[in-house]
N, C-alpha and C positions, 0 to 999 in steps of 0.2 A: 370072049369076055375078059375084062381086066378090071382090077380095082382102080378106082379113081383117086389120084393123089389129092391131098387136102386143098392145095391152091386151086386145082381144077374144080373141086366141089364148091368152093366159095364162088368161083366165077359162074358156075351153073346156077347156084341159088340166086346170085345177083341178077341174072338174066330174067328171073321170074318174080323177083321181089317187087311188091307193090310200092307205089310212091310214098304211101303213108302206112304207118303201123296199123294193124287191125284194131278195131275199137273194143278192145277187151283189156281189163286191168285185173291183175292178180292181187288179192288182198289176203295177207297172211296173218291170221288171228292167233297170236301167241304160240308160234311153233317152238317146240322145245329143242329140236335138233338143228344145229347149224348146217349139218350135212343136207338135211331136207331143204333148208332155205337155199343153199347153193344149187341144189338140183333143180329147184323151181326157177331160180334165176336162169339157169342154162336152158331149160325147157321153154321158158317165157321168151327168151331171145330167139330160140330156134323157131318158135311159132310166130314170131314177129308181132307180138302184142304190144300195147301202148306203154305199159308201166307195171312195176311191182310196188305194192304198198306194204311196208313192214309195220307190224303193230305189236305193242306190248313187249313181251320177252323175246320176240323173234330177233335173232342175231342180225346185226347190220354190218355191211362192208365198211372198212376193211376188217375182215375176221378170217383167221387162218382156215378154219373148217368150212366156212362159206366159200372162200376162194378155191379150196381144194376141189370141191364138186362143181362150182360155177365155171371153172376153167376160163376166166376172163370175162364172162358174161356180165358181171356186175359193172363193168366199164362200158358196156354196149347198150344196155337198156336203161331208160330212166327209172329212178326209184326214189321213194321218200319214206319217211318214218313218222308214225303217230304213236304216242304213248298208249292210246286207248282205241280199240277197233271201232267202237260205236262212234267216236269222234271222227274217225277216218271215213266211215260210210256216210255220215251226215255231210261231210265236206264233199265227198264224191257226188252225192245226190245233188247238192247245191251246184256242182259243176256240170250237171246234166247226165250223170251216169245212173243206170238202173242197177239194182243190187240183187244178186242171186247167191245163195249159200249152197255149198256142196256138202250135203249132210243127208244121212238116211233117217227119215222121220215117217210118221204115218201120213204125212201130207206131201212128201217129196214126189217129184216126177222124174222120169228118165231124162238124162241130159239131152237125148235126141229130140225130146218134145219141147225144148225151150221155145217160147214164143218169140218170133222175130222182132216184135215190138220192144223187147228188152234190150236191144242194142241201141247205144253203146252200153256195154255190160261190165260191171265190176263183179268178179267171181271171188267169193270169200271161201278160203279153205281153213280148216280149224286145227286146233291143238291135237297132237298125236294120241292123247289119252281122253280128253274131255270133249273133243270136237269143237264145232262152232259155238261160241257163247250164245246162250238163250236170248239175251238182249239183242244180239245181232240177228238171230233168226227171226225175232219179232219185227225187226225193221226191214227184213228182206222182202222183195217183191215176188220172189220165187225161191223154192228150195228144190234143188236138183240132186240127183244121185246117178252114179255110174252103175248100171244094172250088173249084178253079179249072179253067178249060177252055181258056184261051189258052196262048200260048207263053211269056209272062213267068213267071218262077219264083216271084214273090211279090208280095203287096200291100204298100203302105205300112202300117206298124204301126198308125197311128191309123185307117186305113180298115179294116184287118182286124179291129181291136177293135170298130169300129162295127158291122160285119156280124155278128160273133160275139155281141156283147152283146144285140143285138135278137133274134137267134135264141134266146138263152138266156132272155130275158124272155118271149118267146112260148112257149117250152117250159114255163117255170114256170106261166104262165097256163093252158096246156093241162092241166097236171097238176092244178091247183087249180080249174079251171073258169074261163071267161072273166070271170066277175064276182067271182072270189076273188083279189084282188090282194095281200093281206097275207101276211106270213110266218107268221102264227099262225092257228090254226083258230078 
């Protein structure tokens, strides 16, 4: 066994990279922490999803704290900014995206149970204190949660996003077959 050097890691991932990014968009609803924003950028790039949509008070690149945790990912994955999250999801819907919010509610379903018909999917993650805006929840086609088994009531938003986005990528790959990576047939 040997640790793989970074350049060899990149070559390995390129060999399996799909021709198109996975049909998932991350929508950041007023995240307070620029470090969380940067972490989500890095995870979004590693998951090879389509885009990051920053909304409201979420820090935008170039930003020192975003860049510190993104480690260059802000230059690798497409992103755009909207002053209001509701405006962003309405634009995304008009572009053909379905919207699911990552939030724990009395109506949320486990992320593993996402309906395949929701792809292409825009996944909204919310503010570290207040969660996803109620107006955005009302406009969402699904509300999903990461099942938790401990006593703590929530995960850090960047961690929850990471768990959720990789479940969604694997759901997409299962729908299309393990060798069918792209969004088109």
